[in-house]
C-alpha positions as CSV (number, residue, x, y, z in Angstrom):
1,M,31.6,25.6,17.6
2,S,33.3,22.2,17.0
3,R,33.7,20.8,13.5
4,H,30.9,18.3,14.1
5,G,28.6,20.8,15.8
6,P,26.2,21.3,12.8
7,L,25.8,17.5,12.4
8,A,25.1,17.1,16.1
9,A,22.6,19.9,15.9
10,V,20.7,18.4,13.0
11,A,20.7,15.0,14.7
12,A,19.4,16.4,17.9
13,A,16.7,18.4,16.1
14,T,15.7,15.2,14.4
15,V,15.4,13.4,17.7
16,F,13.1,16.1,19.2
17,S,10.9,16.5,16.2
18,V,10.6,12.9,15.2
19,G,10.3,11.7,18.8
20,G,7.4,14.1,19.4
21,T,5.7,13.1,16.1
22,R,6.0,9.4,17.1
23,L,4.2,10.1,20.3
24,S,1.3,11.7,18.3
25,V,1.3,8.7,15.9
26,I,0.3,6.6,19.0
27,A,-1.8,9.2,20.8
28,I,-4.1,10.3,18.0
29,P,-5.1,6.8,16.6
30,W,-5.5,5.5,20.2
31,L,-7.7,8.4,21.0
32,V,-10.0,7.8,18.0
33,L,-10.0,4.0,18.5
34,T,-11.0,4.5,22.2
35,L,-13.7,7.1,21.5
36,T,-15.3,5.4,18.5
37,G,-14.1,1.7,18.4
38,S,-13.9,2.1,14.6
39,P,-10.7,1.1,12.7
40,V,-12.1,2.9,9.7
41,L,-12.4,6.2,11.5
42,T,-9.0,5.6,13.0
43,G,-7.6,5.2,9.4
44,L,-9.6,8.3,8.3
45,V,-7.7,10.5,10.8
46,G,-4.4,9.1,9.5
47,F,-5.6,9.9,5.9
48,A,-6.5,13.5,6.9
49,E,-2.9,14.1,8.2
50,L,-0.9,12.4,5.5
51,L,-2.7,13.6,2.4
52,P,-1.8,17.3,3.0
53,Y,1.7,16.1,4.2
54,V,2.3,14.5,0.8
55,L,0.9,17.4,-1.3
56,V,2.8,20.1,0.6
57,K,6.0,18.0,0.6
58,A,5.8,17.7,-3.2
59,L,5.4,21.5,-3.6
60,S,7.9,22.6,-1.0
61,G,11.1,21.8,-2.8
62,P,11.6,24.9,-4.9
63,L,10.8,27.1,-1.8
64,I,13.5,25.2,0.2
65,D,16.0,25.8,-2.6
66,R,15.1,29.5,-2.8
67,L,14.6,30.4,0.9
68,G,17.1,28.0,2.4
69,A,16.7,24.6,4.1
70,R,17.7,25.9,7.5
71,R,15.2,28.8,7.4
72,V,12.3,26.6,6.2
73,A,13.0,24.0,8.9
74,I,13.1,26.5,11.7
75,W,9.9,28.3,10.6
76,S,8.0,25.1,10.0
77,D,9.0,23.7,13.4
78,G,7.8,26.9,15.0
79,L,4.4,26.8,13.3
80,S,4.0,23.1,14.0
81,T,4.4,23.9,17.7
82,I,1.4,26.2,17.5
83,A,-0.7,23.8,15.4
84,V,-0.2,20.9,17.8
85,L,-1.0,23.0,20.8
86,L,-4.4,23.7,19.3
87,V,-5.5,20.1,19.8
88,P,-5.2,20.0,23.6
89,L,-6.6,23.5,23.8
90,S,-9.7,22.5,21.8
91,F,-10.0,19.5,24.2
92,W,-9.9,21.7,27.3
93,L,-12.5,24.0,25.7
94,G,-14.8,21.1,25.0
95,W,-14.6,21.5,21.2
96,L,-12.7,18.3,20.4
97,S,-14.4,15.6,18.4
98,V,-13.3,13.2,15.6
99,W,-14.6,15.7,13.0
100,A,-12.9,18.6,14.7
101,L,-9.7,16.6,14.8
102,L,-9.6,16.0,11.0
103,P,-8.8,19.7,10.0
104,A,-6.4,20.0,13.0
105,V,-4.3,17.0,11.9
106,A,-4.5,18.2,8.3
107,V,-2.8,21.5,9.4
108,I,-0.2,19.6,11.4
109,G,0.6,17.3,8.4
110,A,0.9,20.3,6.1
111,L,3.4,22.1,8.4
112,R,5.4,19.0,9.2
113,A,6.1,18.2,5.5
114,P,8.5,21.2,4.7
115,A,10.2,20.8,8.1
116,D,11.1,17.1,7.4
117,T,12.1,17.8,3.8
118,A,14.3,20.8,4.8
119,K,16.2,18.8,7.5
120,Q,16.9,16.1,5.0
121,A,18.0,18.6,2.4
122,L,20.7,19.8,4.8
123,T,22.5,16.4,4.7
124,P,25.0,16.9,1.8
125,D,26.2,20.3,3.0
126,I,26.4,19.1,6.6
127,A,28.7,16.4,5.3
128,K,30.9,19.0,3.6
129,L,30.9,21.3,6.6
130,C,31.9,18.5,9.0
131,A,34.2,16.8,6.5
132,V,32.7,13.3,7.0
133,P,31.6,10.7,4.5
134,L,28.1,10.9,3.2
135,E,27.2,7.4,4.4
136,R,28.3,8.4,7.9
137,V,26.0,11.4,7.9
138,T,23.0,9.4,6.5
139,G,23.8,6.7,9.0
140,I,23.9,9.1,11.9
141,M,20.6,10.7,10.8
142,G,19.1,7.2,10.4
143,A,20.2,6.3,13.9
144,S,18.8,9.7,15.2
145,D,15.5,8.9,13.5
146,R,15.4,5.5,15.1
147,L,16.4,6.8,18.5
148,A,13.6,9.3,18.3
149,G,11.2,6.5,17.4
150,T,12.3,4.5,20.4
151,L,12.1,7.3,22.9
152,G,8.9,8.7,21.4
153,A,7.2,5.3,21.3
154,A,8.2,4.1,24.7
155,A,7.9,7.3,26.7
156,G,4.9,8.4,24.7
157,A,2.9,5.2,25.3
158,A,3.7,5.4,29.0
159,L,2.7,9.1,29.1
160,I,-0.5,8.4,27.2
161,G,-1.4,5.7,29.7
162,F,-0.7,8.0,32.6
163,I,-2.3,11.4,31.6
164,G,-4.3,10.5,28.5
165,P,-3.6,10.9,24.8
166,V,-4.7,14.5,24.4
167,P,-2.6,16.2,27.2
168,A,0.4,14.0,26.1
169,L,0.4,16.0,22.8
170,L,2.0,18.9,24.7
171,V,5.2,16.8,24.6
172,N,4.8,16.7,20.8
173,A,4.6,20.5,20.7
174,L,7.6,20.8,22.9
175,G,9.6,18.5,20.6
176,F,8.9,20.8,17.6
177,A,9.8,23.9,19.6
178,M,13.1,22.3,20.7
179,S,13.9,21.2,17.2
180,G,13.6,24.7,15.8
181,I,15.7,26.2,18.6
182,I,18.5,23.7,18.2
183,L,18.6,24.3,14.4
184,A,18.7,28.1,14.9
185,V,21.5,27.9,17.4
186,G,23.5,24.9,16.1
187,V,23.5,25.2,12.3
188,P,25.3,28.2,10.8
189,P,23.2,30.1,8.3
190,A,26.0,30.2,5.7
191,G,27.1,27.2,3.7
192,V,24.0,25.0,4.1
193,A,21.7,23.6,1.4
194,G,19.6,26.3,-0.3
195,A,21.2,29.1,1.6
196,A,21.7,32.3,-0.3
197,G,25.0,32.2,-2.1
198,A,25.8,28.8,-0.9
199,T,24.8,26.7,-3.9
200,G,24.5,29.2,-6.7
201,P,21.7,31.7,-7.6
202,A,18.1,31.1,-6.6
203,P,15.9,29.4,-9.2
204,A,14.4,31.7,-11.8
205,G,10.9,30.9,-11.0
206,Y,8.8,28.4,-9.0
207,V,7.3,26.5,-12.0
208,T,10.7,26.3,-13.7
209,A,12.4,25.1,-10.6
210,F,9.7,22.5,-10.0
211,R,9.9,21.3,-13.6
212,D,13.7,21.0,-13.4
213,G,13.5,18.9,-10.3
214,W,10.9,16.7,-11.8
215,G,13.2,16.2,-14.8
216,V,16.1,15.1,-12.7
217,L,14.0,12.5,-10.9
218,R,12.2,11.2,-14.0
219,R,15.5,10.7,-15.9
220,D,17.2,8.6,-13.2
221,P,16.0,4.9,-13.3
222,V,17.4,4.1,-9.9
223,L,15.5,7.0,-8.2
224,V,12.3,6.1,-10.0
225,S,12.6,2.4,-8.9
226,L,13.3,3.4,-5.3
227,V,10.3,5.7,-5.2
228,I,7.8,3.2,-6.6
229,M,9.0,0.4,-4.2
230,I,9.1,2.6,-1.1
231,A,5.7,4.0,-1.9
232,C,4.3,0.4,-1.8
233,T,6.1,-0.6,1.4
234,N,5.1,2.7,3.1
235,L,1.5,1.9,2.5
236,F,1.8,-1.2,4.6
237,D,4.0,0.5,7.2
238,Q,1.3,3.1,7.7
239,A,-1.4,0.5,7.8
240,Y,0.5,-1.2,10.6
241,A,1.3,1.8,12.7
242,I,-2.1,3.4,12.5
243,V,-4.5,0.4,12.6
244,L,-3.0,-3.1,12.6
245,L,-0.7,-2.8,15.6
246,P,-3.2,-0.8,17.8
247,V,-6.0,-3.1,17.0
248,W,-3.8,-6.2,17.6
249,V,-2.9,-4.8,21.0
250,K,-6.5,-3.9,21.9
251,T,-7.9,-7.3,20.7
252,S,-5.1,-9.1,22.6
253,G,-6.3,-7.5,25.8
254,L,-3.1,-5.6,26.3
255,D,-2.6,-2.0,27.6
256,V,-1.8,0.9,25.2
257,A,1.7,0.8,26.6
258,W,2.4,-2.3,24.5
259,V,2.0,-0.2,21.3
260,G,4.9,1.9,22.5
261,I,6.9,-1.1,23.8
262,L,6.7,-3.0,20.5
263,L,7.5,0.1,18.4
264,A,10.3,1.0,20.8
265,T,11.7,-2.5,20.6
266,F,11.8,-2.4,16.9
267,S,13.3,1.1,16.8
268,G,15.9,0.0,19.5
269,G,17.2,-2.7,17.2
270,A,17.2,-0.2,14.3
271,I,19.4,2.2,16.2
272,A,22.1,-0.5,16.4
273,G,21.7,-1.3,12.7
274,A,21.9,2.3,11.7
275,A,24.9,2.9,13.9
276,I,26.7,0.0,12.2
277,A,25.6,1.3,8.8
278,A,27.1,4.7,9.7
279,A,30.5,3.1,10.6
280,I,30.8,0.6,7.7
281,G,28.0,1.5,5.3
282,S,30.4,2.4,2.5
283,R,31.8,-1.2,2.5
284,L,28.5,-3.1,2.4
285,P,26.9,-4.6,-0.6
286,R,23.9,-2.2,-1.0
287,L,21.5,-4.3,-3.0
288,I,21.6,-7.4,-0.7
289,V,21.5,-5.4,2.5
290,Y,18.6,-3.2,1.2
291,T,16.5,-6.2,0.1
292,V,17.1,-8.3,3.2
293,G,16.5,-5.3,5.4
294,F,13.0,-4.7,3.9
295,I,12.0,-8.4,4.2
296,C,12.9,-8.5,7.9
297,A,11.4,-5.1,8.6
298,G,7.9,-5.7,7.1
299,P,6.6,-9.2,6.5
300,V,8.4,-10.9,9.4
301,P,6.8,-8.9,12.2
302,Y,3.4,-9.0,10.6
303,V,3.4,-12.8,10.3
304,L,4.6,-13.1,13.9
305,L,1.7,-11.1,15.3
306,A,-0.8,-12.9,13.2
307,L,0.4,-16.3,14.6
308,S,0.0,-15.0,18.2
309,V,3.3,-16.3,19.4
310,P,4.4,-15.6,23.0
311,L,5.3,-12.0,23.8
312,P,9.0,-12.8,24.6
313,V,9.4,-14.3,21.2
314,V,7.7,-11.3,19.6
315,I,10.1,-8.9,21.4
316,G,13.2,-10.9,20.4
317,V,12.2,-11.0,16.7
318,F,11.2,-7.3,16.7
319,V,14.8,-6.5,17.9
320,F,16.2,-8.6,15.0
321,S,13.8,-7.0,12.5
322,G,14.6,-3.5,13.6
323,F,18.3,-4.2,13.4
324,A,17.9,-5.2,9.8
325,A,15.7,-2.2,9.1
326,G,18.3,0.1,10.5
327,F,20.5,-0.3,7.4
328,I,17.8,0.8,4.9
329,N,17.5,4.5,5.3
330,P,21.3,5.2,5.3
331,I,21.5,3.3,2.0
332,I,18.6,5.2,0.5
333,G,20.0,8.6,1.8
334,A,23.4,7.9,0.3
335,I,22.0,6.9,-3.1
336,L,19.8,10.1,-3.2
337,F,22.6,12.5,-2.4
338,E,25.0,10.8,-4.8
339,R,22.7,11.2,-7.7
340,I,21.0,14.6,-7.1
341,P,22.9,17.8,-8.2
342,G,23.7,20.0,-5.3
343,P,21.7,23.1,-6.3
344,M,18.6,20.9,-6.8
345,V,18.7,18.9,-3.6
346,G,15.7,20.6,-2.0
347,R,13.2,20.2,-4.9
348,V,14.3,16.6,-5.9
349,I,14.3,15.4,-2.3
350,A,10.9,16.9,-1.8
351,L,9.5,15.1,-4.8
352,V,11.2,11.8,-3.9
353,G,9.7,12.1,-0.3
354,A,6.3,13.1,-1.5
355,L,6.0,10.4,-4.1
356,A,7.3,7.8,-1.7
357,W,4.6,8.8,0.7
358,T,1.8,9.0,-2.0
359,L,0.1,5.8,-0.9
360,M,0.5,6.3,2.9
361,P,-2.7,8.4,3.4
362,F,-4.6,5.3,2.2
363,G,-2.7,2.8,4.5
364,G,-5.0,3.4,7.5
365,L,-8.1,3.3,5.4
366,Y,-7.0,0.1,3.7
367,A,-6.2,-1.6,7.0
368,G,-9.4,-0.3,8.6
369,V,-11.6,-1.7,5.9
370,L,-9.7,-5.0,5.8
371,V,-9.9,-5.6,9.5
372,E,-13.5,-4.6,9.9
373,S,-14.5,-6.9,7.0
374,S,-12.5,-9.9,8.3
375,N,-10.3,-9.9,11.5
376,I,-6.9,-8.7,12.7
377,Q,-5.1,-11.9,11.8
378,T,-6.3,-11.8,8.2
379,G,-5.4,-8.2,8.0
380,L,-1.8,-9.0,9.2
381,L,-1.3,-12.0,6.9
382,V,-2.7,-10.3,3.8
383,S,-0.5,-7.2,4.4
384,A,2.5,-9.5,5.0
385,A,2.0,-11.2,1.7
386,L,1.6,-8.0,-0.2
387,Y,4.6,-6.4,1.5
388,F,6.8,-9.4,0.6
389,L,5.9,-9.1,-3.0
390,A,7.0,-5.4,-2.9
391,T,10.3,-6.4,-1.4
392,L,11.1,-8.7,-4.3
393,A,11.4,-5.6,-6.7
394,P,15.2,-5.4,-6.3
395,V,15.5,-9.0,-7.4
396,F,13.5,-8.6,-10.6
397,V,13.8,-4.9,-11.6
398,P,17.2,-4.4,-13.5
399,S,17.6,-0.7,-12.5
400,F,18.1,-1.7,-8.8
401,R,21.4,-3.2,-9.8
402,Q,22.8,0.3,-10.4
403,M,22.5,1.1,-6.6
404,N,26.3,0.7,-6.1
405,R,28.2,3.7,-4.9
406,Q,28.5,6.5,-7.4
407,P,30.5,9.7,-7.3
408,V,28.7,12.4,-5.3
409,A,26.5,14.6,-7.6
410,A,28.1,17.9,-8.7
411,Q,27.8,20.7,-6.3
């Protein structure tokens, strides 16, 4: 195996798992919106998936540190494959309805949480194994995530339009299966985050491990500020992906393929941004790039859609917004792994991820109620204004000024 083999394996696994998930993010809301015509029910399905995702993610950290990130990721991807397959199976048996879909997506969300967290927890040790800077690993992972979003959105929307949203979920299941296989083959079981003997003895007990992880997070003002801000922006990102964008496409008289085209356009720009961040991220002024990236990623596209500008202009601005957004996750990832002690990566990353996603289950419900009580233009403009207020946090909150590069946390 080449020196960079483990990094390539984790990046490829991310492309398969996230790409499949991005397909389901289009397929399931579009299915509900088509069957019911209700933005509120569409948001409710998103809530049913994300609430267990957040809860399981928060609780999975000590298990990842004890059992090993690699093992947890592989097993979770395998179980997710089975869970996703149950949705088209129920459809073919004539059992699928909105109310049957709710527990199904809840199980999918609960299984996806530890898989996502475990893959992220592998980052610092993958950097050590491959002997590359942390910013480069987080940049490559960010680019992989964006690439998955582009492929999943574009191919997924086309596939949904061709064979329907439910059968298209088979591709989501295949993505999870491929992710688990690639991790099992491409990442060595020794020397990775949480592996037995790799980062010290296993935690003495679950409660103690959870409490220790919470203490690390609570005492770090930079991590606390990041979590609060990202939780707010994630609320509006979820509102956009689950309700605002599909409703805008539908009310504009466009085909479902345009949901995928716009998401893929944004993600395509983000791939370029993340690739540049991987190459020169260590030399960039973090605070400025982070703040501008968020402003371009959220409020700008929302206002653009609300103003109903021509589609060529929308596509051009989405490429620019995605490019700016591509710098965000590599910066966040580098900050996290610099500030978290090596033996506690799994539990602290799990808590950070869960808290950052805390408001996301309510994003679809918020957008559904807002759009049904007014219209899609109002929903977009209100969300843009609130998103913009959240992006001003780095300007006014002093702790954000400590985002500059720090020595990597003790391993």
